C-alpha positions as CSV (number, residue, x, y, z in Angstrom):
1,V,-27.9,-3.7,-5.5
2,S,-24.7,-5.5,-6.4
3,Y,-24.0,-2.8,-9.0
4,I,-23.8,-0.3,-6.1
5,F,-21.7,-2.3,-3.8
6,K,-19.0,-3.5,-6.3
7,P,-17.3,0.0,-6.8
8,I,-17.6,0.6,-3.0
9,S,-15.9,-2.7,-2.2
10,L,-13.3,-2.0,-4.8
11,S,-12.5,1.4,-3.4
12,V,-12.3,0.0,0.2
13,R,-10.0,-2.7,-0.9
14,L,-7.7,-0.2,-2.7
15,F,-7.8,2.1,0.3
16,A,-6.9,-0.7,2.7
17,N,-4.0,-1.8,0.7
18,M,-2.6,1.7,0.3
19,M,-3.0,2.4,4.1
20,A,-1.3,-0.9,5.1
21,G,1.8,0.0,3.0
22,H,1.9,3.5,4.4
23,T,1.5,2.4,8.0
24,L,4.3,-0.2,7.5
25,T,6.7,2.3,6.2
26,H,5.7,4.8,8.9
27,V,6.3,2.2,11.7
28,I,9.8,1.2,10.3
29,A,10.9,4.8,9.8
30,G,9.8,5.6,13.4
31,F,11.8,2.7,14.6
32,S,14.8,3.8,12.7
33,W,14.5,7.3,14.0
34,S,14.2,6.0,17.6
35,M,17.4,4.0,17.2
36,L,19.2,7.1,15.8
37,S,18.0,9.3,18.6
38,I,19.0,6.9,21.3
39,G,22.7,7.2,20.2
40,G,25.5,5.1,21.4
41,F,25.5,1.5,20.3
42,F,22.2,1.7,18.5
43,F,23.4,4.6,16.3
44,L,25.6,2.1,14.4
45,F,22.6,-0.2,13.7
46,H,20.0,2.3,12.6
47,I,21.0,1.8,9.0
48,L,19.4,-1.7,9.0
49,P,15.9,-0.5,9.4
50,L,16.6,2.2,6.8
51,L,17.8,-0.5,4.3
52,I,14.6,-2.4,5.0
53,L,12.6,0.7,4.5
54,V,14.2,1.3,1.0
55,I,13.3,-2.3,0.0
56,L,9.8,-1.8,1.2
57,M,9.3,1.3,-0.6
58,G,10.3,-0.5,-3.8
59,L,7.9,-3.2,-3.0
60,E,5.1,-0.6,-2.2
61,C,5.7,1.0,-5.6
62,G,5.3,-2.4,-7.3
63,V,2.1,-3.1,-5.3
64,A,0.8,0.3,-6.2
65,F,1.2,-0.4,-9.9
66,I,-0.4,-3.8,-9.5
67,Q,-3.3,-2.2,-7.5
68,A,-3.9,0.5,-10.1
69,Y,-4.0,-2.2,-12.8
70,V,-6.4,-4.4,-10.9
71,F,-8.6,-1.4,-10.1
72,S,-8.9,-0.2,-13.7
73,V,-9.5,-3.7,-15.1
74,L,-12.2,-4.4,-12.5
75,S,-13.7,-1.0,-13.2
76,C,-13.9,-1.7,-16.8
77,I,-15.5,-5.1,-16.1
78,Y,-18.1,-3.6,-13.8
79,L,-18.8,-0.8,-16.4
80,N,-19.2,-3.5,-19.1
81,D,-21.7,-5.4,-16.9
82,V,-23.7,-2.3,-16.3
83,L,-23.7,-1.1,-19.9
84,N,-24.4,-4.6,-21.4
85,M,-27.0,-6.0,-19.0
86,H,-27.8,-9.6,-20.0
């Protein structure tokens, strides 16, 4: 039973981490767009959320590489456990 749930839990964890990063960037981009569309005083400060968005995009790329590494290492460990049962 555990051999079935390990890949499922690994996939759910990978999906949740990817979705959290995309949701965060979507919210900040929407906030910046709202500040830009309001105009006036807020038009000058819409660049701050955009700078934060650029920083978060770099962070999300780093997290994506780490997630891919962890996913592949754990997949190899799970496959090793299945192939070489004790």
